[in-house]
Each structure stands twice: as structure tokens, then as C-alpha cells.
C-alpha positions in Angstrom: 9.4 -11.6 -0.2 10.9 -8.2 -0.1 8.8 -6.7 2.7 10.9 -7.9 5.7 14.1 -6.8 4.1 12.6 -3.5 3.2 11.0 -2.9 6.6 14.3 -3.8 8.5 16.7 -2.3 6.0 14.8 1.0 6.1 14.9 1.0 9.8 11.1 0.8 10.0 11.1 -2.3 12.2 13.4 -4.4 14.3 14.6 -7.9 13.2 11.8 -9.4 15.2 9.3 -7.1 13.5 10.7 -8.1 10.1 10.3 -11.7 11.0 6.8 -11.0 12.2 6.0 -9.3 8.9 7.1 -12.4 7.0 5.0 -14.5 9.3 1.9 -12.4 8.7 2.4 -12.5 5.0 2.9 -16.2 5.0 0.0 -17.0 7.3 -2.5 -14.6 5.6 -1.3 -15.9 2.2 -1.8 -19.6 3.2 -5.3 -18.9 4.6 -6.1 -16.8 1.7 -5.1 -19.4 -0.9 -7.3 -22.0 0.8 -10.3 -19.6 1.2 -10.1 -17.9 -2.1 -9.4 -21.2 -3.9 -12.5 -22.8 -2.4 -14.6 -19.8 -3.2 -13.3 -19.3 -6.7 -13.7 -23.0 -7.5 -17.4 -22.7 -6.9 -18.1 -19.8 -9.3 -18.4 -20.2 -13.0 -16.0 -17.4 -13.9 -13.0 -17.4 -11.6 -11.4 -14.8 -14.0 -13.8 -12.3 -12.4 -11.5 -12.3 -9.4 -8.3 -11.6 -11.3 -8.7 -7.8 -11.7 -9.8 -7.2 -8.1 -6.8 -9.1 -6.8 -4.5 -7.1 -9.0 -6.1 -3.8 -7.8 -5.6 -5.0 -4.2 -2.0 -5.7 -5.0 -1.6 -2.2 -6.5 -3.1 -0.6 -3.3 -0.8 -2.7 -1.1 2.3 -1.7 -3.1 1.2 1.9 -3.0 0.8 1.7 0.7 4.3 0.3 1.1 5.8 3.3 -0.8 4.5 5.7 1.8 6.4 4.5 4.8 6.3 2.8 8.2 2.7 3.5 9.1 1.5 1.6 6.1 3.9 -1.3 6.2 1.5 -3.4 8.1 -1.5 -2.1 6.2 0.3 -3.1 3.0 1.4 -6.6 4.2 -2.0 -8.1 4.6 -3.7 -7.1 1.3 -0.4 -8.0 -0.5 -0.7 -11.5 1.0 -4.3 -11.8 0.0 -3.8 -10.6 -3.5 -0.4 -11.8 -4.6 -0.3 -15.1 -2.8 -3.9 -16.1 -3.7 -3.8 -14.8 -7.3 -2.0 -17.8 -8.6 -4.8 -20.1 -7.3 -7.3 -18.0 -9.2 -5.1 -17.9 -12.3 -4.9 -21.7 -12.4 -8.6 -22.1 -11.8 -9.2 -19.7 -14.7 -6.9 -21.7 -17.0 -8.7 -24.9 -16.0 -12.1 -23.3 -16.6 -11.2 -21.9 -20.0 -9.1 -24.7 -21.5 -10.5 -27.8 -23.2 -9.7 -31.0 -21.2 -7.1 -32.3 -23.7 -5.1 -29.1 -23.4 -5.3 -28.6 -19.7 -2.0 -30.1 -18.8 -0.1 -28.1 -21.4 -1.9 -24.8 -20.5 -1.4 -25.3 -16.8 2.3 -26.1 -17.4 2.8 -22.9 -19.3 1.1 -20.9 -16.6 3.3 -22.6 -13.9 6.4 -22.0 -16.0 5.5 -18.3 -16.4 4.9 -18.0 -12.6 8.3 -19.6 -11.9 10.0 -17.2 -14.3 8.4 -14.4 -12.4 9.6 -15.8 -9.1 13.1 -16.0 -10.5 13.2 -12.6 -12.3 11.3 -10.4 -9.8 13.8 -10.4 -6.9 16.6 -9.5 -9.3 14.6 -6.7 -10.9 13.5 -5.4 -7.5 17.1 -5.4 -6.2 18.4 -3.7 -9.4 15.9 -0.9 -9.0 16.8 -0.5 -5.3 20.5 -0.5 -6.1 20.2 1.9 -9.0 18.1 4.4 -7.2 19.0 3.7 -3.5 15.3 4.0 -2.8 12.9 1.2 -2.0 9.7 3.1 -2.9 10.9 3.1 -6.6 10.9 -0.7 -6.5 7.5 -0.9 -4.8 6.2 1.5 -7.5 7.6 -0.9 -10.2 5.7 -3.7 -8.6 2.6 -1.5 -8.3 2.9 -0.7 -12.0 3.0 -4.5 -12.8 -0.2 -4.9 -10.7 -1.9 -2.3 -12.9 -0.8 -4.2 -16.1 -2.1 -7.4 -14.5 -5.4 -5.7 -13.7 -5.8 -4.5 -17.3 -4.9 -8.0 -18.6 -7.4 -9.6 -16.2 -10.2 -7.3 -17.3 -9.5 -8.2 -20.9 -9.5 -11.9 -20.1 -12.8 -11.5 -18.2 -14.4 -9.5 -21.1 -13.4 -12.2 -23.6 -14.6 -15.2 -21.5 -16.5 -17.9 -23.2 -20.3 -17.5 -23.2 -22.3 -19.9 -21.0 -24.7 -20.3 -24.0 -22.1 -21.4 -26.5 
């Protein structure tokens, strides 16, 4: 999570504040995963939640590019969107994949997520190092959220019909 490093490194918060930001992100994310997961599992089209979660992530990243006043405002929606999104993604895969292909499909999704977890910090750091400006890296993450929202809208539009 880049938020504590950004907040502390930019002089926006103390080390205690950076740790608190990480705690907020983790706690809200954990509660969100459980709550969103339970709710999304009950609806017939969990893919309906993908675009709104990506839009929330975009708004959170945009807030983080503005400065100290919006660090805390950006932390909570980021937690809700980014940390709960993978639950909804897996539920979407399970809902849309025939039973015999579920293991393979969920494995591919998990692998893609882990590649993202491995590549994203490096890309974020490279942007910050190249520009010496954190908001550029947050803007990159916000742009990825926009792409995710567009992909999610496409997935939802092409969902299987309930009537065959």
C-alpha cells in the first residue's frame, strides 16, 4: 500500500499518522471484503458491482492527488473499492463460468491479481522516481481504475441472460 509512504514521505502526516492510515485501509478493507462479499454473493449478477467499485477507486485516487486534506478522504473509499473488488471479481468468475472450468478460471484470475500485486509497486515507484511527484503515480492508478470501470461495464453488458 502506497498511501502511508506517500503521506509520510510528502510530509502530510507523522509516522504515527502513516501507520494509522495503513490501519484504516486494512480495517476498512477487511470489513468491506466480508460485507461486500456477503452482499454480492446474494445477487444474481455480481458483475454489476465491478464498475461502481472501479469508479470509487478512481475518485479515491483523484482525491489523493490533491493533497493532505483529502488523504483521509481517499483512504476509506480506496479500501472499500480496491480491497473488496477482488471478492466481486472472483464471485463474477464463479457466476459466469461453467462448473467444470471454475478451477481453471479462478486460477487465472488469481494469477492475474498476483501479477498486479507484483508489478504495481514497481510501476508506482518508477513513476514517482521519474517525475519526483506522487500525484503522477496516483493519476496512473486512477487511469487504471477508469480502464477497469470500462472493462467492467463491458463484462456486465455481455452477461449471460437469465432466460438462456
